[in-house]
C-alpha positions as CSV (number, residue, x, y, z in Angstrom):
1,M,-3.4,-16.3,-16.1
2,G,-1.4,-18.6,-18.5
3,S,0.1,-21.7,-17.3
4,P,3.8,-21.7,-16.1
5,N,4.9,-23.4,-19.3
6,V,3.1,-20.9,-21.6
7,R,4.5,-18.0,-19.6
8,G,7.9,-19.6,-19.7
9,R,7.7,-19.8,-23.5
10,R,6.8,-16.1,-23.6
11,R,9.9,-15.0,-21.7
12,P,12.5,-15.6,-24.5
13,R,10.3,-13.6,-26.9
14,I,10.0,-10.8,-24.5
15,V,13.7,-10.7,-23.9
16,L,14.4,-10.6,-27.6
17,I,11.9,-7.7,-28.0
18,A,13.5,-5.9,-25.1
19,L,17.0,-6.3,-26.6
20,A,15.7,-4.9,-29.9
21,A,14.3,-2.0,-28.0
22,V,17.5,-1.4,-26.2
23,S,19.5,-1.2,-29.5
24,V,17.0,1.3,-30.9
25,L,16.4,3.4,-27.9
26,L,19.5,3.4,-25.8
27,G,21.1,6.4,-27.6
28,G,18.1,8.6,-26.9
29,G,17.8,7.6,-23.2
30,V,14.2,6.5,-23.7
31,L,14.8,3.1,-22.3
32,G,16.2,4.6,-19.1
33,A,13.2,6.8,-18.7
34,G,10.9,3.8,-19.4
35,W,12.6,1.8,-16.7
36,Y,12.2,4.7,-14.3
37,Y,8.5,5.0,-15.2
38,S,8.1,1.3,-14.8
39,G,9.5,1.5,-11.3
40,E,7.0,4.2,-10.4
41,L,4.3,1.9,-11.7
42,L,5.4,-1.5,-10.2
43,E,7.3,-0.7,-7.0
44,P,5.1,-0.4,-3.9
45,A,7.4,2.1,-2.3
46,E,7.1,4.5,-5.2
47,A,3.3,4.3,-5.1
48,R,3.0,5.4,-1.5
49,P,2.2,9.1,-1.3
50,G,4.4,11.7,0.4
51,Y,3.5,15.1,2.0
52,H,3.9,17.7,-0.7
53,D,1.6,20.5,0.6
54,V,2.3,23.0,3.4
55,V,0.1,24.5,6.2
56,I,0.6,28.2,6.7
57,S,-1.7,28.7,9.7
58,S,-4.9,27.5,11.3
59,A,-7.5,29.4,13.3
60,G,-11.2,29.4,14.0
61,G,-12.1,26.2,12.3
62,T,-10.1,26.9,9.1
63,V,-6.7,26.1,7.8
64,S,-4.6,28.1,5.4
65,L,-2.5,26.2,2.9
66,V,0.0,27.1,0.3
67,E,-1.9,27.1,-3.0
68,S,-1.3,24.1,-5.3
69,R,-3.2,22.1,-7.8
70,V,-4.3,19.8,-5.0
71,T,-5.2,22.2,-2.2
72,V,-7.8,24.0,-4.3
73,L,-9.7,20.8,-5.2
74,P,-13.4,21.0,-4.4
75,G,-15.2,18.9,-1.8
76,T,-14.4,17.2,1.5
77,W,-10.9,15.7,1.9
78,G,-8.7,14.2,4.5
79,L,-5.8,16.3,5.6
80,A,-2.9,14.0,6.7
81,W,0.5,14.6,8.1
82,P,3.0,12.3,9.9
83,G,1.2,11.2,13.1
84,G,-2.0,13.1,12.6
85,G,-5.0,13.8,10.5
86,A,-8.2,15.9,10.2
87,R,-10.8,16.8,7.6
88,V,-11.0,19.8,5.4
89,G,-14.1,21.1,3.6
90,A,-14.9,23.8,1.1
91,V,-12.5,26.5,0.0
92,T,-13.6,29.7,1.8
93,G,-10.9,32.0,0.5
94,R,-8.0,32.1,-2.0
95,S,-5.5,34.9,-2.6
96,G,-1.8,35.6,-2.9
97,G,-0.8,32.0,-3.1
98,T,-2.9,31.0,0.0
99,V,-5.9,28.8,0.1
100,V,-8.3,28.8,3.1
101,R,-10.5,25.8,3.8
102,E,-12.9,24.7,6.5
103,L,-11.2,22.4,9.1
104,E,-12.8,19.8,11.3
105,G,-10.6,18.1,13.9
106,E,-7.1,18.7,15.1
107,A,-5.2,21.6,13.6
108,P,-1.7,20.8,12.4
109,P,1.2,23.1,13.5
110,D,2.1,26.0,11.2
111,G,4.6,24.9,8.6
112,T,3.6,21.2,8.7
113,S,4.0,19.3,5.5
114,V,0.6,17.6,4.7
115,R,-1.3,16.0,1.9
116,L,-5.0,16.0,0.9
117,E,-6.4,12.5,0.7
118,A,-9.6,11.4,-1.1
119,A,-10.0,8.6,1.5
120,V,-10.9,11.3,4.1
121,W,-10.6,9.0,7.2
122,S,-7.3,7.4,8.1
123,T,-8.6,5.4,11.1
124,D,-11.0,2.5,11.2
125,P,-14.8,1.9,11.0
126,R,-15.4,2.4,14.8
127,T,-13.3,5.6,15.1
128,A,-14.6,7.1,11.9
129,H,-18.3,6.2,12.1
130,G,-19.0,4.4,15.4
131,L,-19.5,1.1,13.6
132,D,-18.5,-2.2,15.2
133,Y,-16.0,-4.2,13.2
134,T,-13.7,-7.2,13.5
135,D,-10.1,-7.5,12.4
136,V,-10.0,-10.7,10.4
137,R,-7.3,-12.6,8.5
138,I,-7.9,-13.8,4.9
139,P,-5.9,-16.9,4.1
140,T,-4.3,-16.2,0.7
141,E,-1.8,-18.3,-1.3
142,L,1.0,-16.1,0.1
143,G,-0.1,-16.1,3.7
144,D,-2.8,-14.3,5.8
145,A,-3.8,-10.8,4.7
146,P,-5.6,-8.5,7.2
147,A,-9.1,-7.2,6.5
148,W,-11.9,-5.4,8.3
149,L,-15.3,-7.1,8.6
150,V,-18.2,-4.7,9.4
151,P,-21.1,-7.0,10.1
152,A,-24.7,-6.4,9.0
153,T,-27.8,-8.5,8.3
154,S,-27.8,-9.3,4.6
155,P,-26.4,-12.5,3.1
156,T,-25.0,-10.3,0.3
157,W,-21.5,-9.1,1.3
158,V,-19.5,-6.3,-0.2
159,V,-15.8,-7.0,-0.8
160,A,-14.0,-3.6,-1.0
161,V,-10.8,-3.4,-2.9
162,H,-8.6,-0.3,-2.6
163,G,-6.3,1.2,-5.2
164,R,-2.6,1.1,-5.9
165,G,-0.6,2.6,-3.0
166,G,-3.8,3.1,-1.0
167,S,-5.3,1.2,1.9
168,R,-8.6,-0.2,3.1
169,T,-9.4,3.2,4.6
170,E,-10.6,4.1,1.1
171,A,-13.8,2.2,1.9
172,L,-14.6,4.3,4.9
173,R,-16.4,6.8,2.8
174,V,-19.1,4.3,1.7
175,V,-19.2,1.9,4.7
176,P,-22.1,3.9,6.4
177,T,-24.2,3.7,3.3
178,L,-23.6,0.1,2.8
179,H,-24.2,-0.6,6.5
180,D,-27.5,1.3,6.3
181,L,-28.5,-1.0,3.4
182,G,-27.8,-4.0,5.6
183,L,-24.7,-5.1,3.6
184,P,-21.8,-6.6,5.5
185,V,-18.5,-5.1,4.3
186,L,-15.2,-6.9,4.0
187,A,-12.5,-4.3,3.4
188,V,-9.5,-6.2,2.2
189,T,-5.7,-5.9,1.7
190,Y,-3.7,-7.6,-1.0
191,R,-0.1,-8.6,-1.6
192,N,2.5,-5.8,-0.9
193,D,0.1,-3.9,1.3
194,E,1.3,-2.9,4.7
195,G,0.7,-5.9,6.9
196,A,-0.1,-8.2,4.0
197,P,2.2,-10.8,2.4
198,R,4.9,-9.7,0.0
199,S,4.7,-10.9,-3.6
200,P,7.6,-13.2,-4.6
201,D,9.2,-10.4,-6.6
202,G,8.1,-7.5,-4.4
203,L,6.3,-5.8,-7.3
204,Y,2.8,-4.8,-8.1
205,H,1.3,-6.8,-10.9
206,L,-1.5,-4.3,-11.6
207,G,-4.2,-6.9,-11.0
208,D,-2.6,-9.8,-12.9
209,T,-2.0,-11.6,-9.6
210,E,-3.7,-9.5,-7.0
211,W,-7.1,-10.9,-8.1
212,R,-6.2,-14.1,-6.4
213,D,-6.2,-12.3,-3.0
214,V,-9.7,-11.0,-3.8
215,E,-10.7,-14.5,-4.7
216,A,-9.5,-15.6,-1.3
217,A,-11.6,-12.9,0.3
218,V,-14.7,-14.0,-1.6
219,R,-14.1,-17.6,-0.5
220,Y,-13.7,-16.3,3.1
221,A,-17.0,-14.4,2.8
222,R,-18.9,-17.4,1.4
223,A,-17.4,-19.6,4.2
224,H,-18.7,-17.1,6.8
225,G,-22.3,-16.7,5.6
226,A,-22.3,-14.8,2.4
227,R,-24.6,-16.3,-0.3
228,E,-23.5,-13.7,-2.9
229,V,-21.1,-10.9,-3.2
230,V,-20.8,-7.3,-4.5
231,L,-17.3,-6.3,-5.6
232,Y,-16.3,-2.6,-5.0
233,G,-13.0,-1.4,-6.5
234,W,-11.3,1.9,-6.6
235,S,-8.6,2.8,-9.2
236,M,-6.3,-0.2,-9.5
237,G,-8.8,-2.0,-7.4
238,G,-11.1,-1.8,-10.4
239,A,-8.5,-3.5,-12.5
240,I,-8.2,-6.2,-9.9
241,V,-12.0,-6.6,-9.9
242,G,-12.0,-6.9,-13.8
243,Q,-9.3,-9.6,-13.6
244,F,-11.3,-11.5,-10.9
245,L,-14.5,-11.4,-13.0
246,G,-12.6,-12.8,-16.0
247,R,-10.4,-15.4,-14.3
248,S,-11.8,-16.6,-11.0
249,A,-13.8,-19.7,-10.4
250,E,-15.7,-17.7,-7.8
251,A,-16.9,-15.0,-10.3
252,G,-20.4,-16.5,-10.5
253,A,-21.0,-15.5,-6.9
254,V,-20.8,-11.8,-7.8
255,V,-24.2,-10.2,-8.3
256,A,-23.0,-6.7,-8.9
257,A,-19.9,-4.5,-9.1
258,V,-19.2,-0.9,-8.2
259,L,-16.1,0.6,-9.9
260,D,-14.8,4.0,-8.8
261,A,-12.4,5.7,-11.3
262,P,-11.2,2.2,-12.3
263,V,-8.3,1.3,-14.5
264,V,-10.1,-0.4,-17.4
265,S,-7.1,0.1,-19.7
266,W,-3.6,0.3,-18.4
267,R,-2.3,1.3,-21.9
268,K,-4.5,4.4,-21.9
269,T,-3.6,5.1,-18.3
270,L,0.1,5.0,-19.0
271,E,-0.3,7.2,-22.1
272,A,-2.3,9.8,-20.2
273,Q,0.1,9.9,-17.3
274,A,3.0,10.3,-19.7
275,R,1.3,13.2,-21.4
276,D,0.4,14.9,-18.1
277,R,4.1,14.7,-17.1
278,G,5.3,16.2,-20.3
279,L,7.0,13.0,-21.3
280,P,7.4,11.9,-24.9
281,G,4.5,9.8,-26.3
282,R,6.9,6.9,-27.2
283,L,7.7,6.5,-23.5
284,A,4.4,4.7,-22.6
285,P,5.0,1.7,-24.9
286,V,8.6,1.4,-23.6
287,A,7.4,1.5,-19.9
288,E,4.8,-1.2,-20.9
289,L,7.6,-3.3,-22.5
290,V,9.9,-2.9,-19.4
291,S,7.0,-3.6,-17.0
292,D,6.1,-6.7,-19.0
293,W,9.7,-7.9,-18.8
294,R,10.0,-7.2,-15.1
295,A,6.7,-8.6,-13.9
296,D,5.7,-10.9,-16.7
297,L,2.5,-9.0,-17.4
298,E,0.2,-9.3,-20.4
299,F,-1.2,-5.8,-20.9
300,H,-3.8,-6.9,-23.4
301,R,-5.7,-8.6,-20.5
302,F,-6.4,-5.2,-18.9
303,E,-8.2,-3.8,-22.0
304,L,-11.7,-4.5,-20.8
305,V,-13.4,-3.1,-24.0
306,E,-11.3,-5.4,-26.2
307,H,-11.2,-8.3,-23.6
308,P,-14.3,-8.1,-21.4
309,P,-14.5,-10.5,-18.5
310,A,-16.3,-13.7,-18.8
311,H,-18.7,-12.8,-16.0
312,R,-20.3,-9.4,-16.5
313,P,-22.7,-8.5,-13.6
314,P,-24.7,-5.3,-13.4
315,T,-22.0,-2.6,-12.8
316,L,-22.1,0.9,-11.5
317,L,-19.2,2.9,-12.9
318,F,-18.2,6.3,-11.4
319,H,-15.5,8.5,-12.8
320,G,-14.5,12.1,-12.3
321,G,-14.5,14.5,-15.3
322,A,-11.2,16.1,-14.0
323,D,-9.4,12.8,-13.2
324,G,-5.7,13.5,-13.8
325,T,-4.5,10.0,-12.9
326,V,-6.7,7.5,-14.7
327,P,-8.3,8.9,-17.9
328,V,-12.0,9.4,-17.8
329,G,-12.1,8.6,-21.6
330,A,-11.4,4.9,-20.9
331,S,-14.5,4.7,-18.7
332,R,-16.5,6.5,-21.3
333,D,-15.4,4.0,-23.9
334,L,-16.4,1.1,-21.7
335,A,-19.8,2.6,-21.0
336,T,-20.4,3.1,-24.7
337,A,-19.3,-0.4,-25.6
338,A,-21.2,-2.0,-22.7
339,P,-24.5,-2.7,-24.6
340,R,-22.5,-4.4,-27.4
341,L,-20.6,-6.5,-24.8
342,G,-23.7,-7.6,-23.1
343,W,-22.6,-5.9,-19.9
344,P,-25.2,-3.9,-18.0
345,V,-23.2,-0.8,-17.0
346,R,-24.6,2.4,-15.4
347,Y,-22.2,5.2,-15.9
348,V,-22.1,8.3,-13.7
349,E,-19.6,11.0,-14.5
350,V,-19.0,13.7,-11.9
351,P,-17.8,17.0,-13.4
352,G,-14.8,18.6,-11.6
353,A,-14.0,15.4,-9.6
354,E,-10.3,14.4,-9.4
355,H,-9.2,10.8,-9.1
356,T,-11.5,8.7,-6.9
357,A,-13.0,11.9,-5.6
358,E,-16.5,11.6,-6.9
359,W,-17.8,11.0,-3.4
360,N,-15.8,13.9,-2.1
361,V,-17.4,16.4,-4.5
362,D,-21.0,15.5,-3.5
363,P,-21.3,12.8,-0.9
364,G,-25.1,12.9,-0.8
365,A,-25.5,12.5,-4.6
366,Y,-23.0,9.7,-4.7
367,E,-24.6,7.8,-1.9
368,E,-28.1,8.2,-3.4
369,V,-26.9,6.7,-6.7
370,L,-25.1,3.9,-4.9
371,A,-28.1,3.0,-2.7
372,E,-30.5,3.1,-5.7
373,F,-28.2,0.9,-7.7
374,L,-27.7,-1.8,-5.1
375,G,-31.4,-1.9,-4.4
376,S,-32.2,-2.3,-8.1
377,V,-29.9,-5.4,-8.4
378,G,-31.1,-7.0,-5.2
379,G,-27.8,-6.3,-3.3
380,A,-29.5,-4.6,-0.4
381,R,-32.0,-6.5,1.8
């Protein structure tokens, strides 16, 4: 990130551009829409999911849900509701606006508002998988941030970085595989997470500052026995990993990276989300402009094809072919450009998988690729 003086010099220019945009766009209301979209992007409260699906009934190890785009998704998912959670499996029936799925665990009451979660488990490593772990505190520049440490035998640690609006439970899908490989796992939180320090402005910075919290986690790992590190990032966690690799003095300790549906271009992500919401194409640049003004971001930093990180370790890149949140095309572009960039990237696209749901569609295949990759780069011992 630029020095305070440099960033301070950028501010008047940004304000002038913003004022020019106001004069051009105010009449059409585009600026207001851009501000609203910026809020959805930057404000942590807007990123936290609600409960938008509904249980009709449950019986005999199945649950019936009101049909929606989400409730028909393939694979294994978490079913969450206020104060409870279970797992749902394959769709076993679908008719008349009702979807029937396999159910494992507690059945929610009829009429309960729920959501399907790709993270599957909402507990902790011991409750989910019977694995011992320790609650630890990572000293960051803003204060201590909570993390889980799942111990194992290797001097190579995995630092797991969840996505925007998510939590460290995202890592619970892969912790058993990593543990079987002998890799300790440090599942971290970062600024504005529940229980973690708040950023000074209370906003997400999309990786532009959050990478410093990952840097603190890598330093913690190295101070507690790690000789080298694998970074594992989901969604915005992938953007954070990218910024760490480009900007951290600790980047040389990273021997491999795993990116799951990562944001490798915020511009393409904003454009795709605007299209999916039926919003005008000109809204994405306005949202970018407003976000830049509100959080002092430099969006070009996040274009990893145009601005690859200085440290480019062997990287396993997963993305779902049906991702409606982060465009799969951006990952395809990175995989295509990787040889030219001198970046050893292995790209695995999972047809039909929604955002960060590649594991959910076929856990066995995902885990097999993950274990083979980490073995090939020397991450597992």
